[in-house]
C-alpha positions in Angstrom: 10.6 13.1 11.5 12.4 16.4 11.1 12.3 18.4 7.8 16.0 18.2 7.2 16.1 14.5 7.7 13.1 13.9 5.6 14.5 16.0 2.7 17.7 13.9 2.9 15.7 10.7 2.7 13.7 11.9 -0.3 16.9 12.8 -2.1 18.5 9.4 -1.4 15.4 7.5 -2.3 15.1 9.3 -5.6 18.5 8.0 -6.6 17.9 4.4 -5.8 15.2 3.7 -8.4 16.5 2.9 -11.9 15.2 4.8 -14.8 12.1 3.5 -16.4 12.8 0.2 -18.1 9.3 -1.0 -18.7 7.5 -3.8 -17.0 9.3 -6.6 -18.7 12.8 -6.0 -17.5 14.1 -8.3 -14.9 15.9 -11.5 -14.2 14.6 -13.5 -17.2 17.2 -14.7 -19.7 18.0 -12.7 -22.8 15.6 -13.1 -25.6 13.0 -14.9 -23.5 9.5 -13.8 -24.1 7.4 -13.1 -21.0 4.3 -15.3 -20.6 0.8 -14.1 -20.8 -1.2 -11.9 -23.2 0.2 -8.7 -24.7 -2.0 -6.6 -22.3 0.1 -8.0 -19.4 3.3 -6.8 -21.0 2.1 -3.3 -21.8 3.6 -0.3 -20.1 1.3 0.7 -17.2 -0.7 3.8 -18.1 0.1 5.3 -14.7 3.7 5.6 -15.7 2.7 8.5 -18.0 1.0 10.4 -15.1 2.7 13.9 -15.4 0.2 16.0 -13.4 -1.6 15.9 -10.1 -5.1 17.2 -9.6 -6.1 18.5 -6.2 -9.3 16.7 -5.1 -9.9 18.4 -1.7 -8.7 18.4 1.9 -9.8 16.0 4.5 -12.4 18.1 6.4 -11.8 16.6 9.9 -8.8 18.4 11.5 -8.2 15.5 13.9 -7.2 13.2 11.0 -3.6 14.4 11.1 -1.4 11.2 10.9 -2.9 9.5 7.9 -0.7 6.5 7.2 -2.8 4.3 4.9 -5.4 4.9 2.1 -7.4 2.4 0.0 -10.3 2.5 -2.4 -13.7 1.4 -1.1 -15.1 -1.9 -2.4 -18.6 -0.6 -1.9 -18.5 2.8 -3.5 -16.0 3.9 -6.2 -16.2 7.5 -5.0 -15.2 6.6 -1.4 -11.9 5.9 0.3 -10.8 4.2 3.6 -8.0 5.5 5.7 -6.1 4.6 8.9 -3.8 6.6 11.2 -0.6 5.3 12.8 0.5 4.7 16.5 -1.2 6.8 19.1 -4.5 6.9 17.3 -7.7 4.9 17.7 -7.9 1.4 16.3 -10.4 2.3 13.6 -11.0 3.1 9.9 -12.0 6.5 8.6 -14.4 6.6 5.7 -14.2 9.6 3.4 -15.2 10.8 0.0 -12.6 11.6 -2.7 -13.2 15.3 -2.2 -12.1 14.9 1.5 -15.4 14.9 3.2 -15.4 12.4 6.1 -18.5 10.2 6.2 -17.7 8.0 9.2 -15.3 6.3 11.6 -15.7 2.7 12.6 -13.7 1.1 15.4 -12.2 -2.2 14.4 -13.6 -4.6 17.0 -11.0 -6.7 18.7 -8.0 -4.7 17.2 -5.2 -2.8 18.8 -3.2 0.0 17.1 0.4 -0.6 18.0 1.6 1.1 14.8 -0.9 1.0 11.9 0.9 1.9 8.7 -1.3 0.8 5.8 -4.5 -0.9 4.7 -5.7 -2.7 1.7 -9.1 -3.7 0.4 -10.2 -6.9 -1.4 -13.2 -9.3 -1.5 -14.0 -12.5 0.3 -14.6 -15.7 -1.7 -18.3 -14.8 -1.8 -17.5 -11.3 -3.2 -18.2 -9.3 -0.1 -15.7 -6.4 0.4 -13.3 -6.7 3.2 -10.4 -4.7 4.7 -6.9 -5.7 5.7 -5.3 -3.4 8.2 -1.6 -3.6 8.7 -0.1 -3.2 12.2 3.4 -3.5 10.9 5.3 -0.3 11.9 8.5 -1.0 13.9 10.9 1.9 13.9 13.1 0.3 16.5 12.9 -3.2 14.8 12.0 -4.9 18.1 8.7 -6.6 17.3 8.8 -10.4 17.3 5.7 -10.5 15.1 3.3 -8.1 13.4 -0.5 -8.2 12.9 -2.9 -8.0 10.0 -6.5 -7.4 10.9 -9.1 -8.8 8.4 -12.6 -7.4 8.7 -15.7 -6.8 6.6 -15.6 -3.3 5.1 -17.7 -1.0 7.3 -20.6 0.9 6.0 -20.9 4.7 6.4 -22.5 5.4 9.8 -21.3 2.2 11.4 -19.7 2.9 14.8 -17.8 -0.4 14.8 -16.9 -3.3 12.5 -17.7 -6.9 13.0 -15.1 -8.7 15.1 -11.7 -8.7 13.3 -9.8 -11.8 12.3 -6.2 -11.4 13.4 -3.2 -12.8 11.5 0.0 -12.9 13.5 3.0 -12.9 11.1 6.7 -13.4 11.7 9.6 -12.5 9.5 12.0 -15.4 8.8 15.1 -13.2 9.2 14.3 -10.9 12.2 12.3 -7.8 12.7 11.8 -5.2 10.0 10.1 -1.7 9.9 7.5 -1.6 7.2 4.7 0.9 6.1 3.3 -1.0 3.0 0.7 -3.7 2.7 -0.6 -5.1 -0.6 -3.5 -7.6 -1.1 -3.1 -9.9 -4.0 -6.7 -10.7 -5.3 -5.4 -13.5 -7.6 -3.4 -15.6 -5.1 -5.3 -14.3 -2.1 -2.0 -13.3 -0.3 -0.9 -10.3 1.7 2.5 -8.8 0.8 4.5 -6.6 3.2 7.2 -4.3 1.7 9.8 -3.1 4.1 10.9 0.5 4.6 14.6 0.5 4.0 16.8 3.5 3.1 18.4 1.8 0.1 16.3 -1.0 -1.4 13.4 -2.8 0.2 12.3 -6.4 0.4 8.9 -8.0 0.0 7.4 -10.8 2.1 4.2 -12.7 1.6 1.7 -14.9 3.4 -1.6 -16.5 2.8 -4.8 -15.1 4.3 -6.6 -18.4 5.1 -5.0 -19.1 8.5 -7.3 -19.4 11.5 -7.9 -16.3 13.5 -5.2 -15.7 16.1 -2.8 -18.2 14.5 0.8 -17.4 13.8 2.6 -17.9 10.5 6.0 -17.2 9.1 6.2 -14.8 6.1 7.9 -16.1 3.0 10.9 -13.9 2.1 10.9 -12.5 -1.5 13.5 -10.8 -3.6 14.8 -7.3 -3.1 12.6 -4.4 -4.4 14.5 -1.7 -6.5 13.0 1.2 -4.5 14.1 2.8 -1.2 12.0 4.3 1.6 8.7 2.6 0.5 5.9 4.3 2.4 2.7 2.9 0.7 1.4 0.7 -2.1 -1.6 -0.8 -3.7 -2.8 -3.3 -6.3 -5.5 -2.9 -9.0 -8.7 -4.9 -8.5 -7.7 -7.4 -11.2 -4.3 -7.9 -9.6 -2.4 -6.9 -12.8 -1.0 -3.4 -11.8 1.1 -2.8 -8.7 2.2 0.6 -7.4 4.6 1.6 -4.6 5.4 5.1 -3.5 8.3 6.7 -1.6 8.4 10.3 -0.4 9.3 11.4 -3.9 8.6 8.6 -6.4 5.6 6.7 -7.8 6.8 3.3 -9.2 4.6 1.0 -11.2 4.8 -2.7 -12.2 2.8 -4.9 -14.6 2.4 -8.4 -13.4 3.1 -11.4 -15.6 0.3 -14.0 -15.4 -0.4 -15.2 -11.8 3.2 -15.0 -10.6 3.8 -14.1 -6.9 3.7 -10.4 -6.5 7.1 -10.6 -4.8 8.5 -11.8 -8.1 6.8 -8.9 -9.9 8.3 -6.4 -7.5 11.8 -7.8 -8.1 11.9 -6.4 -11.6 12.7 -2.9 -12.6 9.5 -0.7 -12.6 8.7 2.2 -14.6 8.0 5.5 -12.7 5.6 8.4 -13.2 7.5 11.6 -14.2 5.6 13.6 -11.6 7.4 14.0 -8.3 5.6 13.3 -5.1 8.1 15.2 -3.0 6.0 18.5 -2.9 3.4 16.6 -0.9 5.6 16.5 2.2 5.6 13.4 4.3 3.5 11.3 2.0 2.7 7.8 3.4 -0.6 6.9 1.6 -1.5 5.6 -1.8 -4.7 4.2 -3.3 -4.9 2.9 -6.8 -8.0 3.1 -8.9 -9.7 -0.2 -9.4 -8.4 -0.3 -13.1 -4.9 0.8 -12.0 -5.0 3.8 -14.4 -4.8 6.5 -11.7 -3.7 6.9 -8.1 -4.8 9.1 -5.1 -2.2 10.1 -2.5 -2.2 12.0 0.8 0.5 13.2 3.2 0.5 13.4 7.0 -0.6 16.6 8.8 -3.8 18.3 9.7 -6.4 18.5 6.9 -4.2 16.7 4.4 -4.7 17.4 0.7 -5.8 14.5 -1.5 -4.2 14.4 -4.9 -5.0 12.4 -8.0 -2.3 11.4 -10.5 -3.5 10.2 -13.9 
């Protein structure tokens, strides 16, 4: 994407997000009290993130199209990353200071256009990874794929065989760069990348490997050009980013995350625009900070808190 076009998209995206209205604004009727404990109605701490701290640069110069970032379920000081189309079908393991500690090919997977990944746990508590092959710039793909695999350990050359979920949109093809995993409802959520306003879609993760399922269409999301997102480990805090904005929501009870994302978020006062073409975001397990990264050789990891 050219610099002029990217700058224009950043400017437009910044104007599509409403000013911070807290996590309780939305379609509920006037005077209605949101369900759940007061902690669920509190303003997300991440909305007060005013500064970014540089953590370090990815020390492998071949990692130059980083399109997805997620916290490790094995080590709180480690991250997992993927690159988009044209790159190998694998997961890069790295420390938060940018040191690369391994690369594991995802067995049985193909990288048509990988745009994000998320981490979660199986029913037995073992960490696993959800890789999103959901990019579709031309909006021509009849279905998209999510690869589910046990989180690789540092030093592993390949993962265990991946379980592939084939997902179809109910209303035609969409371009998307954001995948969320909901640890409460055990669903995956795809958020589309639209210039003005996005839309969320969800599907369960229990389908048999190789089976096809139709995504359930959710409400519109009040943020344009969404390039990445993540969910806290407890499923209560949700964050999406565009090229310039970090938007945060607080979930109400165990509602579908598509319903959470339909409300007006609050946003961090720090702009993400100086990063450049930022397409990666990893929330801390407690949802109180976020790590981001742009595309380009030796990208700089930043922490917002």
